[in-house]
C-alpha positions in Angstrom: 10.6 -9.8 -10.9 11.1 -8.2 -7.5 9.9 -7.8 -4.5 9.1 -4.2 -5.2 6.7 -5.0 -7.9 4.3 -7.3 -5.6 1.0 -6.9 -4.9 -0.9 -9.1 -2.4 -4.9 -9.2 -2.9 -7.5 -11.2 -0.1 -10.6 -11.2 -0.9 -13.8 -13.2 -0.6 -17.4 -12.7 0.2 -19.1 -10.4 2.6 -18.3 -11.1 6.2 -15.6 -14.3 5.5 -13.2 -12.0 7.8 -11.2 -9.8 5.2 -10.4 -7.1 7.0 -9.1 -8.9 10.1 -6.9 -10.9 7.8 -5.6 -8.0 5.5 -4.8 -6.1 8.6 -2.2 -9.3 10.3 -0.5 -9.3 7.4 0.3 -5.9 7.2 1.5 -6.1 10.2 3.3 -9.0 9.5 4.7 -7.9 6.2 5.0 -4.5 6.9 2.4 -3.5 4.1 -0.3 -1.1 3.8 -4.2 -1.7 3.1 -6.0 -0.6 -0.2 -10.3 -0.9 0.2 -11.6 -2.4 -2.8 -15.3 -1.9 -1.7 -17.8 -0.1 -3.7 -19.9 1.4 -0.7 -16.7 1.4 1.2 -15.0 4.5 -0.5 -18.7 7.1 0.8 -18.3 9.1 3.7 -20.6 9.1 6.4 -22.0 5.2 4.9 -19.6 3.5 8.1 -22.3 0.8 9.4 -24.5 -0.8 6.5 -20.8 -1.0 4.4 -19.2 -3.5 7.8 -16.5 -0.4 7.2 -13.8 -1.1 9.7 -13.5 1.1 12.3 -11.0 4.2 13.3 -9.5 2.0 16.0 -8.4 -0.7 13.3 -7.9 2.5 10.6 -5.3 3.9 12.6 -3.3 0.4 13.4 -2.5 -0.1 9.2 -2.5 2.6 7.2 -5.8 1.9 5.0 -6.8 3.7 1.7 -9.5 4.4 -0.4 -11.9 4.9 2.4 -14.6 8.0 2.9 -12.8 9.2 -0.3 -16.1 10.5 -1.8 -19.9 12.2 -0.6 -22.7 9.6 -1.3 -24.1 12.1 -3.4 -21.1 11.3 -6.0 -21.1 8.8 -8.3 -18.2 7.0 -8.2 -16.7 4.2 -11.3 -14.3 1.5 -11.7 -12.4 3.7 -13.9 -12.2 6.3 -11.3 -11.4 3.7 -8.6 -8.8 2.2 -11.1 -6.9 5.6 -11.7 -6.9 6.2 -7.6 -5.4 3.1 -7.1 -3.2 3.0 -9.4 -1.6 5.8 -8.0 -1.9 4.5 -4.3 0.0 1.2 -5.3 2.6 3.1 -7.5 3.3 5.2 -4.0 3.4 2.4 -1.2 6.2 0.8 -3.6 8.0 3.5 -4.1 8.2 3.5 0.2 8.8 0.0 0.0 6.0 -1.1 1.6 3.7 -4.1 0.4 0.1 -3.4 -0.9 -2.6 -5.2 0.0 -5.9 -5.3 -1.7 -8.3 -5.8 0.6 -12.8 -6.2 -0.4 -14.8 -8.3 -2.0 -16.1 -5.8 -4.9 -15.1 -8.2 -8.0 -15.4 -6.0 -10.7 -12.6 -3.5 -9.5 -10.3 -6.2 -8.5 -10.1 -7.6 -12.1 -9.6 -3.6 -12.9 -6.3 -3.7 -10.7 -5.1 -7.3 -11.6 -5.6 -7.5 -15.1 -5.1 -3.4 -16.1 -8.8 -3.7 -17.4 -9.0 -0.1 -19.8 -12.3 1.1 -19.5 -14.1 3.6 -22.2 -14.0 6.8 -21.7 -18.1 8.2 -21.9 -19.1 11.3 -20.1 -22.0 11.9 -17.8 -25.0 11.9 -20.0 -27.3 13.8 -17.4 -30.3 14.1 -19.2 -30.3 10.6 -20.2 -29.6 9.5 -16.5 -32.4 11.4 -15.5 -35.0 9.3 -17.7 -33.5 5.7 -16.8 -33.8 7.0 -12.9 -37.3 6.6 -13.7 -36.7 3.1 -14.5 -37.3 0.2 -11.6 -34.2 -2.4 -11.8 -36.2 -4.9 -13.6 -36.9 -2.4 -16.2 -33.4 -1.6 -16.2 -31.5 -5.1 -16.2 -34.0 -5.8 -19.5 -32.3 -3.0 -21.0 -29.1 -3.4 -20.4 -29.8 -7.0 -21.7 -30.2 -6.4 -24.8 -27.5 -4.2 -25.3 -24.7 -5.8 -23.7 -25.8 -9.5 -22.6 -22.3 -10.6 -21.2 -22.4 -7.1 -19.0 -25.7 -8.5 -17.7 -23.6 -11.3 -16.2 -20.9 -9.6 -13.9 -23.0 -6.3 -13.1 -24.6 -6.1 -9.5 -28.3 -6.3 -10.7 -29.1 -4.7 -7.5 -27.6 -1.3 -7.8 -29.1 0.9 -9.8 -26.1 2.8 -10.2 -24.2 0.7 -11.9 -27.3 -0.6 -14.4 -27.9 3.4 -15.1 -23.7 3.7 -16.2 -23.5 0.8 -17.9 -26.4 1.8 -20.2 -25.5 4.7 -20.6 -21.9 3.7 -22.0 -23.4 1.1 -24.2 -25.8 4.3 -25.6 -23.1 6.4 -25.7 -20.7 4.2 -27.7 -23.2 3.5 -29.7 -21.9 -0.3 -29.8 -21.4 -3.0 -26.6 -18.0 -1.3 -25.7 -15.3 -3.7 -25.5 -13.0 -3.8 -21.9 -9.7 -4.6 -23.0 -6.5 -5.5 -20.7 -2.6 -6.0 -22.0 -1.7 -9.1 -20.0 1.7 -8.8 -21.4 2.3 -5.0 -20.5 1.7 -5.4 -16.8 3.8 -3.7 -14.2 2.9 -6.2 -11.0 2.9 -9.7 -10.1 0.0 -10.5 -7.8 -0.9 -13.1 -5.6 -4.8 -13.6 -4.8 -5.9 -15.3 -2.4 -9.9 -15.6 -1.1 -10.9 -16.4 2.3 -12.4 -19.7 2.6 -15.6 -20.3 4.5 -18.1 -23.4 4.2 -21.3 -22.4 3.4 -23.0 -22.8 7.1 -20.3 -21.3 8.4 -20.4 -18.2 5.9 -24.2 -17.4 6.8 -23.1 -17.6 10.5 -21.0 -15.0 10.4 -23.2 -12.7 8.0 -26.0 -13.4 10.5 -24.0 -11.8 13.6 -22.7 -9.8 11.3 -26.4 -7.8 10.4 -26.9 -8.3 13.9 -23.8 -6.0 15.2 -23.8 -3.5 12.9 -27.8 -3.4 13.3 -27.1 -2.8 17.3 -24.3 0.2 16.4 -27.0 2.1 14.7 -27.4 1.2 10.9 -31.0 2.7 11.2 -29.7 5.9 12.6 -27.0 6.2 10.2 -29.4 6.0 7.1 -31.7 8.6 9.1 -28.7 10.7 9.2 -28.0 9.9 5.7 -31.0 11.2 4.8 -30.9 14.6 6.4 -27.4 15.3 5.0 -29.6 15.3 1.4 -29.8 12.2 -0.2 -32.9 11.3 -1.4 -34.5 8.2 -0.9 -33.8 6.9 -4.2 -30.1 7.5 -4.2 -29.5 5.4 -0.7 -31.8 2.5 -2.7 -29.4 2.5 -5.2 -26.8 1.5 -2.8 -28.5 -1.7 -2.0 -28.6 -4.1 0.6 -29.0 -2.2 3.7 -29.0 1.2 2.3 -31.8 -0.3 0.1 -34.1 -2.0 2.6 -33.7 0.4 5.6 -35.5 3.0 3.8 -38.3 0.7 2.8 -38.9 -0.1 6.6 -38.7 4.0 7.4 -41.3 4.2 5.1 -43.8 2.4 6.3 -43.4 -0.5 3.0 -41.9 -2.5 5.6 -42.9 -2.9 9.3 -40.8 -4.3 12.2 -37.7 -4.5 13.1 -37.6 -8.1 13.1 -38.4 -8.0 9.4 -36.2 -5.5 8.4 -33.1 -7.3 10.1 -34.3 -10.8 7.7 -34.5 -9.2 4.9 -30.7 -7.1 6.0 -29.6 -11.2 6.8 -31.4 -12.5 3.1 -30.2 -9.8 1.8 -26.5 -9.9 2.4 -26.2 -14.4 1.9 -28.2 -13.7 -1.4 -24.8 -10.8 -2.5 -22.4 -13.4 -0.9 -23.5 -15.9 -3.3 -22.9 -13.5 -5.9 -19.5 -12.4 -4.7 -18.3 -16.2 -4.7 -19.8 -16.9 -7.9 -17.8 -13.8 -9.7 -14.8 -15.2 -7.9 -15.1 -18.7 -8.6 -14.3 -17.8 -12.4 -10.6 -16.8 -11.9 -8.8 -19.7 -11.5 -5.8 -18.0 -10.1 -7.1 -17.2 -7.1 -5.8 -19.8 -4.1 -8.6 -20.7 -1.7 -7.5 -20.4 1.9 -9.1 -21.4 5.0 -6.0 -21.2 7.6 -4.8 -18.0 8.4 -1.1 -20.0 9.0 -1.7 -21.1 5.2 -2.1 -17.8 4.0 0.9 -16.1 5.3 3.2 -19.6 4.5 1.6 -18.5 0.1 2.5 -15.1 0.8 5.9 -15.7 1.6 6.7 -18.3 -0.8 5.2 -15.7 -3.3 7.6 -13.0 -1.8 10.7 -14.8 -1.8 10.4 -16.2 -5.5 12.7 -13.6 -7.6 
């Protein structure tokens, strides 16, 4: 396999420094970056999702940012379909595709060439499920698919509903298929390694910066654009907690800030748990080590 079929993946938990690392690598290795983040695909969800700035986007071409309205549901299958085309185009132009993000389920979709069951939306079922809380949805999914419960974001109502929809529509637990022998590409997955204490400090600093940059105002604007509180809260993390503050369920900004920090910290823990299941990921803390690993990967024929 030659370099024209090789792809880099930079992954890790929130606030680990994935984006800045990916940009430096793209500059050095003539690459283009494909975001793998289930919230950053949405327009208007910039601050709360930790999206890179417009200035950073101008340094290196970025893909899969701001591609759909937050009023739209967007699945892993849709992500894969679009990303497969982007990867082929980047390689055709002689550039290096660099996937960068923390949504493990979507990364797996690309790396393992996952084939998802084709199930059309059942709007009546979705309306019924949307009336249930997270606990009820999780219990229902557990009865249908014990394996999917282990991998799904249990705080993401949209994904829980979609998973139940697939199970109920097919009448059985869906089997996600992948065929390694048919893989077109070779992947190098690098995880950004941070000590727990350092990562927690970075998360707290990131939350504070985003808070000062206007996270609350961003959610207010999204609400004014026509998104319901329920839809906003389905995105989880700050998009779940800020509506609670705006509705008076969280009393002070200090309490809100602490709750967002704790939610982000727990999310990072779930991300690491997911990624640790994949032995192919090389966990590196030093940028020079990452650079060296990529040079070796690209030089091997």
